[in-house]
C-alpha positions as CSV (number, residue, x, y, z in Angstrom):
1,M,-82.1,18.3,18.1
2,L,-79.6,19.3,20.0
3,N,-80.8,22.7,20.8
4,P,-83.5,22.5,23.6
5,M,-85.3,25.7,22.3
6,T,-86.4,24.0,19.3
7,W,-88.3,21.0,21.3
8,S,-91.7,22.2,20.3
9,I,-94.7,21.0,18.6
10,P,-96.9,23.3,16.1
11,L,-100.4,23.3,17.4
12,F,-102.4,25.8,15.3
13,R,-102.6,29.3,13.6
14,L,-104.7,31.8,15.3
15,F,-104.9,35.1,13.7
16,G,-102.1,34.6,11.2
17,V,-99.8,33.3,14.4
18,Q,-98.2,29.9,14.6
19,V,-98.6,29.0,18.2
20,R,-96.4,26.3,19.1
21,L,-96.3,24.2,22.4
22,H,-92.5,23.4,24.1
23,L,-92.2,19.8,25.1
24,L,-91.1,21.1,28.5
25,F,-94.3,22.8,29.3
26,I,-96.1,19.7,28.8
27,L,-93.4,17.9,31.1
28,I,-93.5,20.6,33.9
29,T,-97.3,21.2,33.9
30,L,-98.0,17.8,34.2
31,G,-95.0,17.5,37.1
32,L,-96.9,20.1,38.8
33,F,-100.4,17.8,38.5
34,V,-98.6,14.7,39.7
35,R,-96.8,16.7,42.5
36,E,-100.4,17.9,43.8
37,V,-102.4,14.7,43.5
38,T,-99.6,12.9,45.3
39,R,-98.3,14.9,48.5
40,E,-99.1,14.1,51.6
41,G,-102.6,15.5,52.5
42,A,-103.5,16.1,49.1
43,F,-107.2,17.0,49.2
44,V,-108.3,18.0,45.5
45,A,-109.5,15.5,43.0
46,P,-107.1,14.8,40.3
47,L,-109.4,16.2,37.4
48,D,-110.2,19.4,39.1
49,V,-105.9,20.0,39.4
50,F,-105.8,19.1,35.8
51,A,-108.2,21.7,34.5
52,F,-106.7,23.9,36.9
53,T,-103.0,23.5,36.4
54,V,-102.9,22.7,32.9
55,L,-106.2,23.9,30.8
56,M,-106.9,26.9,32.4
57,L,-103.5,27.5,32.9
58,F,-102.6,27.0,28.9
59,G,-105.8,29.2,28.1
60,I,-104.6,32.5,30.2
61,I,-101.1,32.0,28.7
62,L,-102.2,31.8,25.5
63,I,-104.3,34.9,25.9
64,H,-101.5,36.8,27.2
65,E,-99.3,36.1,24.7
66,F,-101.7,37.1,22.4
67,G,-102.2,40.7,24.2
68,H,-98.4,41.0,23.0
69,V,-99.1,40.3,19.6
70,F,-102.0,42.8,19.2
71,G,-99.9,45.4,20.9
72,A,-97.2,44.8,18.5
73,R,-99.7,45.4,15.5
74,S,-101.4,48.1,17.2
75,V,-97.9,50.2,16.9
76,G,-97.5,49.1,13.1
77,G,-95.7,45.8,14.3
78,D,-96.2,42.3,13.8
79,C,-95.6,38.7,15.4
80,D,-95.2,35.5,13.6
81,E,-95.0,32.7,16.0
82,V,-96.1,32.5,19.9
83,L,-94.4,29.5,22.0
84,L,-96.0,28.2,25.2
85,W,-92.8,27.1,27.1
86,P,-91.9,26.4,30.8
87,L,-92.0,29.9,32.1
88,G,-94.9,31.0,30.4
89,G,-94.8,32.3,26.6
90,L,-92.9,34.0,24.4
91,A,-94.4,36.3,21.4
92,Y,-91.7,36.9,18.7
93,C,-92.7,40.2,17.7
94,S,-90.8,42.7,15.4
95,V,-91.9,46.3,16.2
96,P,-90.6,49.9,15.7
97,D,-87.4,50.9,17.6
98,D,-88.6,53.4,19.9
99,P,-89.8,53.5,23.3
100,R,-93.4,53.9,23.1
101,S,-94.0,51.0,20.8
102,N,-91.9,48.7,23.1
103,F,-93.6,49.7,26.1
104,I,-97.3,49.4,24.1
105,T,-96.0,45.9,23.4
106,S,-94.7,44.9,26.4
107,A,-98.0,46.2,28.2
108,G,-100.3,44.2,25.8
109,G,-100.0,41.0,27.9
110,P,-100.5,42.3,31.5
111,L,-103.2,44.1,30.2
112,T,-105.2,40.8,29.2
113,N,-104.6,39.6,32.8
114,L,-106.3,42.6,34.1
115,V,-109.2,42.8,32.0
116,Q,-109.7,38.9,32.7
117,C,-109.4,39.9,36.3
118,L,-112.0,42.7,36.1
119,A,-114.4,40.7,34.3
120,A,-114.2,37.6,36.7
121,A,-114.6,40.3,39.7
122,A,-117.7,41.6,37.7
123,I,-119.3,38.2,37.3
124,L,-118.8,37.6,40.8
125,A,-120.2,40.8,42.1
126,V,-123.7,40.1,40.3
127,A,-123.8,37.1,42.8
128,G,-122.9,38.9,45.5
129,F,-119.2,37.6,45.7
130,V,-115.8,39.4,46.2
131,P,-112.8,37.2,44.8
132,S,-110.1,36.3,47.2
133,V,-107.3,39.6,46.7
134,I,-104.6,37.3,48.6
135,P,-102.0,35.3,46.2
136,W,-101.6,33.0,48.8
137,D,-105.1,31.6,49.5
138,S,-105.9,28.4,48.0
139,P,-107.5,28.5,44.7
140,Y,-109.1,25.1,45.4
141,I,-110.6,26.1,48.4
142,A,-111.8,29.7,46.8
143,P,-112.9,31.7,50.4
144,M,-115.1,34.2,48.6
145,Y,-116.7,37.1,51.0
146,N,-120.1,37.4,50.2
147,F,-121.5,41.2,51.1
148,K,-125.2,40.3,50.7
149,D,-125.1,38.0,53.7
150,G,-121.7,39.0,55.4
151,R,-120.3,35.2,55.0
152,V,-117.4,33.8,53.8
153,Y,-118.2,31.0,51.1
154,T,-115.8,28.0,49.8
155,G,-115.5,25.4,47.4
156,V,-116.5,22.0,48.1
157,Y,-112.9,21.6,49.4
158,G,-113.2,24.2,52.0
159,L,-115.4,24.1,55.4
160,K,-116.8,27.4,56.5
161,L,-119.7,26.5,59.3
162,Y,-122.2,29.4,60.7
163,E,-124.8,29.4,63.3
164,A,-127.9,28.8,61.5
165,G,-129.6,32.1,60.0
166,T,-126.6,34.3,61.4
167,A,-123.0,35.5,59.8
168,T,-121.6,33.8,63.0
169,P,-118.9,31.7,62.4
170,L,-118.7,28.7,64.4
171,S,-115.4,28.9,66.5
172,E,-114.1,25.4,65.0
173,T,-114.0,27.2,61.5
174,G,-114.2,31.1,62.8
175,K,-110.7,32.3,61.7
176,K,-109.7,29.7,59.0
177,H,-110.8,28.1,56.2
178,L,-110.2,24.3,56.7
179,A,-109.2,22.2,53.8
180,Y,-111.1,18.5,53.4
181,K,-111.5,16.2,50.8
182,S,-114.8,17.2,49.2
183,E,-116.7,14.1,51.0
184,D,-114.9,14.5,54.4
185,A,-115.8,18.4,54.6
186,Q,-120.0,17.1,53.8
187,V,-119.4,14.5,56.4
188,R,-118.1,16.7,59.1
189,A,-120.8,19.7,58.1
190,A,-123.5,16.9,58.2
191,S,-122.4,16.1,61.9
192,L,-123.3,19.6,63.1
193,P,-127.2,19.6,62.3
194,M,-127.4,23.4,64.0
195,A,-124.9,24.6,61.7
196,E,-125.1,25.9,58.2
197,R,-122.1,25.6,55.6
198,A,-121.3,28.5,53.4
199,L,-120.6,26.4,50.2
200,A,-120.2,28.4,47.0
201,P,-121.6,27.5,43.8
202,T,-119.4,25.5,41.7
203,W,-119.4,28.3,38.9
204,A,-118.5,30.6,41.0
205,V,-116.0,28.6,42.6
206,W,-114.2,28.2,39.1
207,V,-114.6,32.1,38.3
208,D,-112.7,32.9,41.4
209,R,-110.0,30.5,40.1
210,W,-110.0,32.4,37.0
211,Y,-109.5,35.4,38.8
212,W,-106.8,34.0,41.0
213,L,-104.9,32.5,38.1
214,N,-104.7,35.8,36.1
215,A,-104.1,38.1,39.2
216,V,-100.9,35.6,40.3
217,L,-99.7,35.9,36.9
218,L,-100.5,39.8,36.7
219,L,-98.1,40.1,39.8
220,I,-95.7,38.3,38.6
221,N,-95.5,39.7,35.1
222,L,-95.6,43.5,36.6
223,L,-92.2,42.9,38.7
224,P,-89.7,45.4,37.6
225,A,-87.5,42.8,36.3
226,F,-85.9,42.1,33.0
227,P,-87.0,40.2,30.9
228,L,-90.3,40.3,32.5
229,D,-92.8,42.3,30.9
230,G,-92.7,44.6,33.8
231,G,-88.9,44.9,33.5
232,Q,-89.2,45.6,29.7
233,M,-92.0,48.3,30.5
234,L,-89.4,49.7,33.0
235,Q,-86.7,50.1,30.5
236,A,-89.1,51.7,27.7
237,L,-89.8,54.4,30.3
238,L,-86.2,55.2,31.2
239,W,-85.2,55.0,27.4
240,P,-86.2,58.4,26.6
241,R,-84.5,59.9,29.8
242,M,-81.3,58.2,29.8
243,G,-80.9,56.2,26.6
244,Y,-81.6,52.6,25.6
245,R,-78.2,51.3,26.8
246,Q,-78.9,52.8,30.5
247,A,-82.0,51.9,30.4
248,T,-81.3,48.4,30.0
249,L,-78.6,48.3,32.2
250,V,-81.1,49.7,35.0
251,A,-83.6,47.1,34.1
252,C,-81.0,44.0,34.4
253,L,-79.8,45.5,37.8
254,A,-83.7,45.8,38.8
255,G,-83.9,42.1,37.6
256,Y,-81.0,40.9,39.9
257,G,-82.7,42.3,42.9
258,T,-86.0,40.6,42.2
259,A,-84.1,37.5,41.5
260,M,-82.3,37.7,44.8
261,A,-86.1,38.3,46.5
262,M,-87.7,35.4,44.8
263,L,-84.2,33.0,46.2
264,V,-85.3,34.1,49.5
265,T,-89.0,33.6,49.0
266,S,-88.8,30.0,47.4
267,L,-86.8,29.1,50.4
268,I,-89.7,30.4,52.6
269,V,-92.5,28.8,50.8
270,E,-90.4,25.9,49.4
271,S,-91.3,26.8,45.6
272,T,-90.3,25.2,42.7
273,T,-91.6,27.6,40.5
274,L,-90.1,30.6,42.0
275,V,-86.7,29.0,41.6
276,M,-87.1,28.2,38.0
277,L,-88.3,32.2,37.4
278,M,-85.4,33.4,39.7
279,V,-82.9,30.9,37.2
280,F,-84.6,32.5,34.4
281,I,-84.4,36.1,35.1
282,G,-80.8,35.7,36.8
283,L,-79.4,34.0,33.7
284,T,-80.9,36.5,30.9
285,C,-79.7,39.7,32.9
286,Y,-76.3,38.1,33.2
287,M,-76.2,37.5,29.3
288,K,-77.3,41.1,28.9
289,L,-74.9,43.0,31.2
290,R,-72.1,40.8,30.1
291,A,-72.7,41.7,26.5
292,F,-72.6,45.4,27.3
293,Q,-69.2,44.8,29.4
294,E,-67.6,43.2,26.1
295,G,-68.6,46.0,24.1
296,G,-71.5,44.4,22.2
297,E,-75.1,44.0,23.2
298,Y,-76.8,40.7,23.8
299,E,-80.5,41.1,22.2
300,P,-83.0,38.3,22.0
301,G,-82.4,37.4,18.0
302,Y,-78.8,38.4,17.9
303,G,-75.7,36.5,19.0
304,G,-72.2,37.7,19.4
305,G,-69.4,36.8,17.1
306,G,-65.5,37.2,17.0
307,S,-63.8,39.8,15.0
308,L,-60.7,39.8,12.8
309,N,-58.0,42.4,12.4
310,E,-58.3,44.6,9.8
311,D,-56.8,42.8,7.0
312,G,-57.7,39.3,8.1
313,D,-53.6,38.5,7.8
314,A,-53.3,34.9,9.0
315,D,-49.7,35.7,9.5
316,E,-49.9,38.2,12.2
317,A,-49.4,37.0,15.8
318,P,-52.1,34.1,16.6
319,R,-55.4,35.5,17.4
320,K,-57.5,34.2,20.5
321,R,-60.0,31.4,19.4
322,A,-63.3,32.7,19.3
323,K,-65.8,31.5,21.9
324,Q,-68.4,28.9,21.0
325,V,-71.6,30.4,20.1
326,G,-73.8,28.6,23.0
327,L,-77.2,26.6,21.9
328,Y,-79.5,29.6,22.8
329,K,-77.4,32.2,21.0
330,R,-77.5,29.8,18.0
331,W,-81.3,29.4,18.0
332,Q,-81.7,33.5,18.3
333,Q,-79.7,33.8,15.4
334,N,-81.5,31.5,13.1
335,R,-84.7,33.1,14.2
336,T,-83.4,36.2,13.4
337,A,-82.3,35.2,10.1
338,K,-85.7,33.4,9.2
339,R,-87.4,36.8,10.4
340,L,-85.6,38.7,8.4
341,Q,-86.0,36.9,5.6
342,R,-89.8,36.8,5.9
343,E,-89.8,40.7,6.6
344,H,-87.9,40.8,3.1
345,V,-90.1,38.8,1.2
346,Q,-93.4,41.2,2.6
347,R,-91.5,44.3,1.8
348,T,-90.8,43.2,-1.6
349,R,-94.9,42.2,-1.8
350,D,-95.7,45.4,-0.2
351,D,-93.6,47.4,-2.7
352,E,-95.3,45.6,-6.0
353,R,-98.8,46.2,-4.3
354,M,-98.1,49.7,-3.9
355,D,-96.8,50.0,-7.5
356,S,-100.1,48.5,-8.7
357,L,-102.3,51.1,-6.6
358,L,-100.4,53.8,-7.6
359,E,-101.1,52.7,-11.2
360,K,-105.1,52.5,-10.6
361,I,-104.8,55.9,-9.0
362,A,-103.0,57.5,-12.1
363,S,-105.8,55.6,-13.9
364,K,-109.1,56.1,-12.0
365,G,-108.2,58.4,-9.3
366,K,-108.0,58.2,-5.7
367,E,-111.3,57.9,-5.0
368,S,-111.1,54.0,-6.5
369,L,-109.3,52.9,-3.7
370,T,-111.2,50.9,-1.3
371,A,-110.8,51.3,2.7
372,E,-108.5,48.6,2.9
373,E,-106.4,49.7,0.1
374,R,-106.1,53.1,1.3
375,S,-105.0,51.9,4.9
376,F,-102.4,49.7,3.2
377,M,-101.0,52.7,1.4
378,T,-100.9,54.8,4.8
379,R,-99.1,52.0,6.6
380,V,-96.5,51.2,4.0
381,S,-96.2,55.2,3.1
382,E,-95.5,55.5,7.2
383,R,-92.9,52.7,7.0
384,Y,-91.0,54.3,4.0
385,R,-90.5,57.8,6.0
386,K,-89.3,56.1,9.1
């Protein structure tokens, strides 16, 4: 209970993976919701804000994490748990210890965001719309260019007026998409009878929001900052050329640089989310680099420990008191112990099944095996060779 990393509740199992929700995820997403609907000049209906900042965000992050799960399984690894927490999600995957496997597992998450962006863009293109490609455009206004009539359409919270029957915008709204409450925009548009309002269909607006959120998460995750997906992909790419340790150091230094850039950006745009992400990146990189300097290595799932002298004689000169292991490291150690225990149990079961299949081959021949049994033997044999 004292460890904040354990403050999560189980939701459901999906594809054999336990999905858990961190309590801080609930608090922070609801905080974003309350901040949006109570801020001065708020123009979006609370139900739309909740659907976007809580429900849609939850679904996209969940799909992202399962991208990591299936990426791990594609290289012979596996994943037993997904945790949705304040800064997105964590997929606890065990994969072969090589650059290729780590790169594919890391790339699996951003790949889901890219696929969803392409799917959303294709759906909008059928109706003639081009989604907004500017991350700072408001997803609630959802400005979309229509290549069929040359107009820019918006949702109910935006106001874009054109001269009747033309693609010529009125001077009042010619260069920007004005933000109004839905009813206020409707009244303003009706007050100009010779003008036509470029109002996008509701379904297209939500598809554009789906595209926008995936695009923003994709850009963030591809930042070359350890431990974001982009930083881990960078580490995996450098690993064969300069070794694991040096590649990790480079990824951590890139993370420091990205964190500093986020700090400056957060001050400019006044973004609490960027501040939280900056702290997370900087803290993780600091822990990793400090572990390297002390001769150890900080790895998710492993904690540092003190060392005794060779004979452990208590009568020798007093040893320095071992540093207390922090809450985060203790949580990681506990997770590692549980994971190793599960892997041991699974290996034992695999070995027993392998023995029974070998007996089946000896008595009935190799042709008696099913496709699933042959696949199982191939997978376990590959593990034996490694």
